[in-house]
N, C-alpha and C positions, 0 to 999 in steps of 0.2 A: 442352751445353757445360760445360767445367770451370769451376767458380766460380759457375755459376748456381744459384740457390736452387730446389729442386724445388717444383713446384706442390702446394699442400696437397690431400690427397685429400678428396673431398666427404664431408660429415658425413652419417651415416644420418638418414633423415627423422624417425625417432623421437627424435633428439637435438636437432632444430631447434625452438626455442621458438616457440610460436604467437604471432601478434600479440596485443597486449593486448585489442583489441576483439573478436577471435575467441574468446579464452579466456573473456571475460565473456559473450559471446553464448551459448556452449554450457554455461555453468555453471548449476547448479540451486540453488534455495534449500532448505536442509534444514529441513523442517517435519515435525512428528510426524503420523502417520496418525490421523485422527479417524474411526474406523470408523462411528460413528453418522451422521456427515455423508455418508459414502459410501452407507450403506444408505438414508438418506432420499432421496438423489438417484436411486438405482435405483428405489425405490418410487414416487417422485413421477411419473416418466415412464412406467414400465411399467404401473401400475395403470389409467390412462385408456385405454391401448392394449388392455389385457386386457379391460376392460369393453366397449369398442367392438367388439373381435373377437368376444366371446361373444354380443353382442346383434345382430351382423350390421351394425353401423354403424361400420366401421373409419375412415371419413372423419371422423366426429364425434369418435372417440377420438383421432385425430391432432390435431384442432383443440384439444381439451382438453390433449393432451400438449404442444402448443406453449406454452400458458399455464403448464404445469408447468415447461417448459424456461426460461421467463422467470423464474419464481420460483427455480429452481435457479441461474441466472446470478447473481442478486443475493443469494443466501443467504449469510449471514455468521454466524460464531460470536460469542458474547457475550451480554450481558443480553437477556432475552426482550423487554423493551420496545424495545430497540434493534433486535432482529431483526424485530419486527412493524413498526416504523416504516420500516426500511430496505427490507424486502421489500414492504411495503404500497405505498409510493410507487413503487418500481421496477416492480411488477406493474401498478399503475394506469397508469403512463406507457406500459408495454408494450402494455396493452390499448387505450389511446388511439391509439397509433401503429398497431396492428393494424387497428382500426376505420377510421382515416383512410386508411390504405393500401388497405384493402379497398374502401372507397367510391370512392376515386379510381382504382382499377384499370381498365385497358382504355380509357383516354381519351388514349392517345398521349402527346404532349408535355405535356399538362396533368398527367398522372400524374407525369412527370419533374419538372415545376415544383413540385408538392406535396412530393415527396421532398427536393428542394433546400431548400425553405422549412423543412421539418422539420429538416434538417441544421443550419440556422442556429439554430433554437430549441434544438436539442440542445446545440450548442456553447455557447450563452449560459448556459443554466441549469446546465451542468456545472461552471461556475466557482464556484458558491456553496459547495459542500462535497461530502463523499463520497457522501452519500445522493442529493443532486441530480445528481451526476455519474453515478451508476449509473442513475438514472431517465432522464437524457438519453440514455444509450447504449441503453437498452431502447426508448425512444421511437423512435429512428432504426432500430434493427435490425428491430423487428417491424413498423414501417411498410413497410420494404423487403420483408419476407416477406409481409405482407398484400397488397401491391400486385403481387407477382410470381407468385403461384400461385393457381389456382382454388380457391375456398372452397366446400365441399360444401353448407353450410347457408346461404350468402349472408353478406354482411359483418356484419349485425346479430346474427343468431343465432349465427354463428361466433364473434363476440366474446363472446357469453354463455358458450359452451362454453370459450373461452379463459380467461375469468374464473373459471369453475368449476375448471379445471385449476390455475390460479394459486392459488386459495383452498386447494386440496388440498395444494399444496407448502408454503404458509404454515402450514397446520394441522399438517403433519408437523414443521415447524421449531419450533413453540411448543407442541407437545402436552404436554410435561412441565412447562409453566409452573405449573399448579395445585399440583404436588407438590414441585417444586424451588425455586420462588419466587425468592429472591435468590441462589441457588447460583452462577450465573455471576459476579455482582458480587463475592461473597465469594471466589470462586476467583481473580478478577483481583487483588484486594488481597493474598490469600495468596501469589500468584505473586511479588510484590515481595519478600517475605521469603525465599522459596525461592531467588530469584536472588541475594540477599545471601549466603545460605549457600553457593551455588555459587561466588561470587566469593571468599569468605573461605577456602574449602577448596581452591581451585585450587592446583596444585603448581607451575605455571610462570607466568611473568609474562604471556606471550601468552594463556594460557588465562584468567588473571584479567582481562586487558583485554577479551577477548570477553565474559566474564561481566558485566563492568561495562556494556558496550553492551546486553546483554540486560536488565540491570537498568533501564537508562534506558527501553528499549522497554516493559518490564513496568509501570513507573511511569506512562508515558504512556497505556498501555492501561487501567490502573486508573482514572486520572482521567477518561478519555473515557467509560468504562463508567458511572461513578457520576454524572458530570455529565449524561450522556444520560438516565439513569434519574431523577435528581433533578429534572430540568427538567419532569417530568410529575407530580410529587407534590403540589405546592401546599402543602408543609409538613405533611403528614399522616402520614408514615411514619417511625417512630422507627428502624427497622432501617437504612434508607438513610442517615439522618442520623448514626447511630453509625458506620457504615462510612466515611462521608466525614470525620468527625472523626478516626477512627483513621488514615486515610490522610494527612490533613493533619499529624497529630502524628508521622508516620513519618519526616519529612524529617530531623530531627536524628540519627535512627538511621542513615539512609543516609549522611549526611555523616561520621559517626564510622566507619562501615564502609569507606567510600572512603578515608578518611585512614589507616586501619589497613593497607589494601592498598598505598597509596602509600609508606608507611614500611617496608614489608616486615615489619610487626609481626605476630607469630604470635598469633592470637586464641585465648584459652583455650577448651578443649573445652566447658566448661559454658555459656559464652556462646553458642556455636554451637548447642548443644542447646536453649537458650532461644529462639533465633530459629526453630528448627524447631517448637518447641512453640507459638510464637505463630502460625505459619502453619497448623498443625493446628487450633488453637483458632478461627481465623478461618473456615476451611473448615467446621468443624462448628458454627459459631455458638455457641461457648462463651465464657465469660469468659477474659480473657488470663491466662496463668500468672503466678505471683508471681516477680519477678526476685530476684537475689541481694540480701540486705539490705545488704551492704557491697560495692558494685561496685568492681572493680579497675581498669577501663579506661574510656576515654571512651565506648566502645560499651556497656559495662555501665551507666554512668550514664545514657546516652540511653535504654536500654530501661527503666531504673527510672523515669525521667521519663515515658516513654510510658504506662506503666500508670497513673501518677498523673494525668496530663493527660487521658487518655481517660476515666477515671472521673469527673473533675470537670467535663469539658466535654461530657458525653454529650448534653446538651440544647443544641443550637446554634440560632442564629437561623434560622427557616424561610426557605427559598428563595422569593423573590418572583417569581412567574411574570409574564413580560411580556405585554402585551396583543397581540392578533392584529394590530392596526394597526402597533405597533412592530416586530413580527416581519416583516410585509410590507414595511415601509419599509427595514429592514436588508437583507432579501433582495433587493429591487430595487437597492439601492446596490451590493451585492456583484456582482449579475448584470450590471448595465448600466455600471458604472464601470470605467475603465481600458482602454487601447488593446489590451492583450494579449488581452482577451476577444474583441474584434471582429476582431483579426488571425487568431486561431484559427478563429473562425466563418467568416471569408472563405476561409481555406485549406480547411476541411472542405467548405464549399458549392461551391467551385470544383472540388475533386476529385470530389465526388459528381456535379456537373453533367457533368464529363468522362466519368465512368463511364456515365452515362445516354446521352450522345451516342455513346460508343464501342459500347455495347450495341446501340443502334438502327442505327447505320451499319454495324456488322459483322454485323448480323442474328444475334446469338448466341441460342442456344436457352436458355430459362429465364435470361435475362440479369440477373436480379436478383442473381445471385451476384457479379457484378462490383462493384456498389454495396455489397453486404454486405461484401465483402473490404475495400473502402475504409473503410467505417465502423469495422470492427473494428481496422484497422491505425492509423488516424489519430486515434483517441481519445487524449486526453492522459494517461490514468491509468496506462497500462501501461509507460511509459518511453520509450526512444528510438524515433523513427519508423523510422529505418533498421533497428534491431534487430527491431522488430515486423514490418516488411515481409519481411525475410529469413526470420525464424522462421515467419511465417505461410505463406510460399511453401513452405518445406521441410516444415513440419508438414502443410500441406494435401495435398502430394503423397502422404505416407504415409496421411493420413486418408482421402483419396479412394480409395486402393487398398482400405483396410479397408471403407469404405462400399460400394464397388462390389462387393466380394466378397459382402457380406451381401445386396445386392439381386440379384446374379446367381444366388444360391442360391434366391431368391424364397421367403422365410420365410412360412409360412402357419400359421393357427390359433395355437397357443400358442408356436410358435417365434418369432413376431414380438415379443410382449412380453418374451420371454426375451432376445432379441437386444438390444432397447432397454435392458433392465436392465443387461446386461453392458457396453454402450457408455456408459451414463450414470454408472455407479458411480465410475469414476476421475476424472470431470470436476472435482469440487471440489478434489481433491488436485493434479491437473495445473495448475489455475488458480493455485495458490499457489507451485508449484515452478518453472515455466518456461513462457513464453508459447508456445514451440514445442510443448511437451507439451500445452498447452491447445488449440492448433490441431489436434493429432493426435487428441485426445479429442472435441473439438466437431464437427469436420468430418464424420466418419461418422455421428454422431448426427443432425445436421441433414439430411444426405443421406437417411437412412432415413425421417425424418419428412416431408420435403417432396417427395421424389422417389420415393415408394413406387409411384406409378402407372407409373413407368418400370422397375419390377422386371423383370429379365431382359434389359434392353437393354444391349448392349455399348458403345453410343455415349456412355453417361453418363460413363464414365471420362475420355475425351478432352475432353468438354464442360466438366466441372468443372475440369480442369487448365488449359484455355485461359482460362476465366473468371477463375481465380485469378491466372494469369500477367498478364492484362490489368489486373486491379485492383491488383496489387502494382507493376506498371510505372507506372501512373498516380501512385501515391503516391510512389514513389522519384524519378520524374522531376519531376513538377509540385509535389508536396507536400514534397519534400526538397531535391533538387539545384537546382531553379530557384526555390524559394521564398526570398525575401529573409530573411537572418538565420538560416536554419535550421541552417547549419553554423558559425555564428559562436560563439566562446567565450562561455559564458553564466554561468560561476560567479563571476567576479570581484566583481560587485556583491553577490551573496548572501554571498560570503566576507567582504567588508568589513563588511556589516551584522552578521554573526555575531560578528566581532571587536569591533565597537562594543558589542554586547550583553555580551560577555565583559568588556570594560573597565568597563562599568557595574556588573556583578556584582562585579568585583574591588574597585572603589571602595567598594561597600556592605558586602561580606563582610569585608574587612580593616580596616574602620573600628573605632574604639574602641567604638562602640555600633551594631552591625550590625543594626538593626531592618529587618525585611522582606527580609533577604538570602536566606531559604529559598525564597521565591517566585521571586526572581531566579535562584537556582541552578537550579531546575527549568526556568525559561524558557531559560536558557543551554544546558543539556543538550539540551533539546528542539530548539532552534535548530540546534545542532551535529548532532543526529540527522537533521534535515531536510536539512542540508547534505550529510551523508554519502550519503543516499538520492539526492539530486540528482546527485551525482558518479557514483554507481553507475549511474544511468540514462544518463549521457552517455558513460561509458567505452566501451560497446560500439560507438560510432560510429567509423569509420575516418577521419573528417574532422578538421579542426583542433580542433573542439569536443571530440572524444574524446581527442585528444592533450593538450589543455589540461587536461581533467578528470583524466587520469592523472598529469599533472605536479603538479596541486594536491593529490593524495592525501596525500603526506607532510605537507603543511601542515595538512590536516584532522586527521590523527593528532596533529600537534604541538599544535593548539588543544585537542584533547580531553585530552591529557596536561597542558597548562597549566591547564586547568579543574580537573582532579583535584588538581594541586598547590595551587591557590588554595583549594579545598575543604578540603584537609588543613590549610593554614595558618590557615583561619578557625576551626578548633576548637582551635587551640593558644593560647598566650598572645598578647595583643594586640601587634601590630607597631608600631614607631615610625611616626608620621605621615609623616615625610620619606621613609621607605622605601616606604610605600604609594603616595605620590604618584609616586615614580620608576617603580614597577611599572605603575601606571595610565597614566602618560604614555607608557611604552614600548609598551604594548598599543595605545594610540590611534595611535601612530606606525605600527604595523603596518597598521592599518586605512587610514590615509592613504596609505601606500606602495602598498597593493593598489589603491586607487582611482586613483592616479596612475601605475600601471604602472612603478614605480621601486623600487630597493632601499631598505629602511628606513634612515634615518639613525641612527647610533650614539647611544644614550641611556645616561646613567649609571644603574647598577643596584646594588642592595645586594650587597656582597661577603660579608657575614656576617649572622648573625642568623636569625630565623624565616623570612625571605623569600629566603634564599640559594638554596634549591631552586627557588623560583618564578623567580628571576633566571636560573638555569641553563636552565630550560625555555624562557624567552623568548629566550635566546641561541641555543638549538638551533632555535627557530622562525625566527629571522632567517636561519639557514643553509638551512632548508627552503624559504624563499621564493625562493631563487635559481632553482630549477627551473622553476616556473610562469612567473616573470617572463621567463626566457630563452625559454620556449616561445612567448611572445606576440610575441617580436621578429621 
């Protein structure tokens, strides 16, 4: 009809924006390829298979390769002491689970009860820390594998071969220790200076902001590396103490660099060259270069003080090692305290129990794959439960196809270890980039190792797909959709706590005598980094929690910018006490508004002076809060 508006033509599918949760689900983390780690993974799993094939004991080679697989799962880059501790506890837990599962195998519902009990233990110990979490996952995974497949050598001897394969993987990871010594720790500290150079030489503001985030991550990694190494020294190693002193004295340099970026101040070329020279000197274990005798900027003065302070404070107070009793008490407090621990333990145990019931009632062939899927999806370390379930399902479909192709070919003699090497090599890289890629890499490898006796069987493909579908359905329905609180917004409390930490830092850093503000600055940046990671893990969910996390994202960015502004103001001339009080009060009002789910009340802010930029960032943060508060209505 005349006067009617024509219906808009449909937009091409390529122009339709994907939902935020789907975009994050399919995104990958850009990490460099560490070829040494890939080669070690291939050698760790293929060598036991090759030895078993050459000696006519392929079953024994597979049992040793399972131990090497456990070591590869928990392999991490970093200081050699950290690698040894992380892999040692992880492989020991995996061997314990493998033995327990093997002994309990073949006893019907008793076997299922043992697996459920180990799921509770796994969830409880996983809350203590990264190493304990990795150990808890290995305990459960290899208990399921040990209980689900026939062991050629029996449970006890098979566990011995498992430990031999795990020891081989650990040996490969620390083989360079005698010649490289503190190289990883020095590299971690040098990376802090390299990230400062990247931040100061960035051409665009967005690029500089990303570099600042990488600088925070590098600083956290360096502290973790040195604290882990130093905890074992008992005050006897001058090299580690020197590195720790150097890193502690680096804080003023970082503050000056962040302030230079915030003010868009162009850093002189020779100062950037000095930063590069410092990084090179740390990597090569040489004395720090002499800075300019007459520094022109705050960054130059900070580097001048760094050389002086590092030389005068080379001998720091030795680290006092805590007694084993104190460590055990702290560990038990962390593991057993808090309802969140037992809530997750109950969810994991319930889903594992449902997996065992479904496997037996549906009479699934090699039914351990269902429980294995639940264990890998429901662990808390990898992010969103919904995202892991979807990526696990999609990755397994591709991985099963790859594994089935290998087994249908029936690799014999040297073709088998070659196939294992090809499948194992990308595993470390896939684990860091995307959980779906990890599932694609892991699935065919596990299929080849545990289903080799079914080589040539076309039923393997459909059996593994059905098992995976059942496991993912159990997690999605009972561990996610029906579990209380799993889809509820979760960032508000963490956001308010981070804002309180920022207020505390502002009060200390902007004071006339800011003693101890450097430690608070690092704590604040680390808290915000954890907050950013938590939001990134929730965004892939299509539920209210995912929408809430996406709405909070501008606020997180605003908090980071406000922290940068406070850091810059802290290195300038002291601000009036009244202006500092206004800034701290406004930040605390933001925290109170987040807790109360209300807009923040207007607060007086400095209109001029050193804190005017800080006030502008607070005003912008007030505006950013409207999004998440509206999303919760």
